[in-house]
N, C-alpha and C positions, 0 to 999 in steps of 0.2 A: 815611442814612450818606453821607458825602462820598466820592466815588470819585476817586482820582487819575487823571490822564490816562495814556494808554498809553505815551507817550514817557517819562514819569517812571518808570513801572513797568519799562520796558525798560532805562533807564539804571541804575536801581538793581540790576536783575538782573545786568547786566554788571559793575557794581562789585563785587558780592559774589561773583561767579563767579571773580574774580581773587584777588589776594593777601589772605589773612586770617591773621594770625599772633598767637599769644600774645606779649605784650610783657613783662609782669611782674606780680607780686602786691605789694600794698602793705598790710602789716599795721598801719601807722601813717602819719600824715600826712607824716612826713619821707621816706617811701619813694615818694611819688607821683612819677610822671614829670613832666618839665617840661610846662607848659601850652602846648604848641606847636600842638595840633590840636583841632578841635571834638570834644566827647564826648557820647555818648548813653548814659545809664545804664539798666540793667535792675534793677528792684527787685520784690520779691515775698516773701510769707511762705514759710517752709520747705515744700518739697514741692509748690509751685504749678506746677512744670514749667518753671522758668526756664532750666535748662541745655538742656532739649529745645528750647525756643523759640529760644535763642541758636544752637543747632546748625542749626535749620531756617532761620533768617534768613540765616545765613552759608553754608548749603548744605554743611555738614560733618557728619560722623557723631559726632565727639568733640572739637570745638574747646573746648567747655565740658563738663566731666565731671560727671555726676550723683553726688552723694555717697550712700553707702549709708545713712548716718545723717543725717537732716535737721538742718540747723543747724550742720553741720561747717565750712562755708565761712566763715572768719573774716577774710578779707582782701578788699580791692577788687582785682579781677582785670581787667587791661587788655589789650585786643586791638586790633591795628592793622589797618586796612582800606585797601587800595589800594597801588599801586606806581607812583609814590611814595605814601607815606601821605597820606590826605586826611581820615581820620576814626578815632576810637577808640571802641570799645564797652567799657563798664564793667559787669562782673558784680558786683553788690553782694551783701553777705552776706544770706542769707535771714533775714527777721525772724520773730518768734514765739518763737524761742529756748527752746522747751520742754525741750530736752535740755541746755541750757547752764547752768553755774553763774552765779549772780547777778552776780558781779564780771566774768566774761567777757562776759555779755550787755550790761552797762553799758558796757564798753570798746568793743564793737561799735557800740552806739548812738551813743556819742560820736564815733567815727570817721565813721560815716555822716552824722550831723548836721553835723559840721564840714566834711566834704567838700561836702555839698549847699549849705551857706551860703556857702562861700568859693571854690568852683571857678569861675573866671570863664569857662572854656571849655565849661562844661556847658550844652549847648543844650536838652536835654529829658531827662526821666526817664520811662521806661515802667513803669507800675505794673501788675503782673500780678495778676489776680484769677481764682481757680478758678471756672469757669462752673458747676460742680456745687454750689457753696456760696454764691456771691455774696460781698458784703462781710463780712469779719470785723472785729472791733474793732481788730486789729493793722493791717489795711488802712487803717482810718479814722485811726489814729495816724500812719501814714506820710503820708497825704494832708494831715493837719493840719500835719505838719512841713514838707512841701513848700509848702503855702499860706503858712506863716509865713516861710519862706525866700524866697518869691516865685520859686520854681523851677517853670516850666511842666511839666506832665506829661500823658501820654496814658494812658488806662485800656485795658488789654488783657485780654480774657477768654481764658483758656487752657482746653484740654481740652474744647472745644465739641462734639466728636464723642461725648463720653461721656454725653450726656443727650438726651432727646427734643427735637424741634424746638419743641414748645409750651412745654416747660420752659425751653429756651434763650431763647425770645422773652420770657418772663416775667422771667427773670434780667436780660437785657439792658435791659428797660424799667426795672426797679428800680434797676439800677446807673446807667443814664443819668439817671434822675430825681434820684438822690442826688448825682451828680457835678455837676449844674447848680448846686448850693448851694456849690460850692468854687471860689474865685476863680482858682486856678492850673490848674484842670483844663481840658484841651482839649475842645472840644465833640464831637469825633469819638470814638466807641467802636469799638475793634477787636475782632472776634470771630475767634478763631484755633483751629486744631488743628495742633500740630507733627507729629502722627502722620499726618494726612490732607493736610497742606499747605494747609488752609483759612486764607485771610486773610493768608498769608505774603507774597505778592507785594505786596499793598497796604501791609503793615506796613513792608517794605523801602523802598517809595517814600516813606512818611511819615518814616522815618529820614533819608533823603536830603533831603527837604524841610526837616526840622528842622535838619539840619546847616548848611544855607544861610541859616537865619533870623538 
């Protein structure tokens, strides 16, 4: 694993310790904010722990609220970071859509696909994968969409504290091996636990690095 330097980790810590505020929700493309700042998007299937990871990265308890029913988030949610703003984080709708009507799910997919392909300020997408399960077919669908859109992405294992170290190592190896087959996947795999704080400082530093790319 590539380790960021201590200066970058500290700079990222200071940035996220400052102003982080919800900006707006965009249920359709016409509601997107102006493309004024670099954006880092968080993507993952429903119940992967996306809200918890966003809260951990930003050092807040409820900047992103977890939905009681997986698949309820239907919009792109934008958060501004810095004073003045230097970066936006984008919380994308959880994919999988097991609880959603077909027409609603298709509308979400169209929104996400069009955002990914056309957002010029999108610097990187973080694709979250539950460490307890590894890749699911819906994760592969998202990776294929990002590959086709030529949008670079990082793979982030979540809930790494929920399994044994030996199981985690096996999942990380399998995920890393498959990721190398995808042209838009970043070579670094992030292993995180929002609950324990594992890997959060390094992920913040990666976000800062991607923002400047």
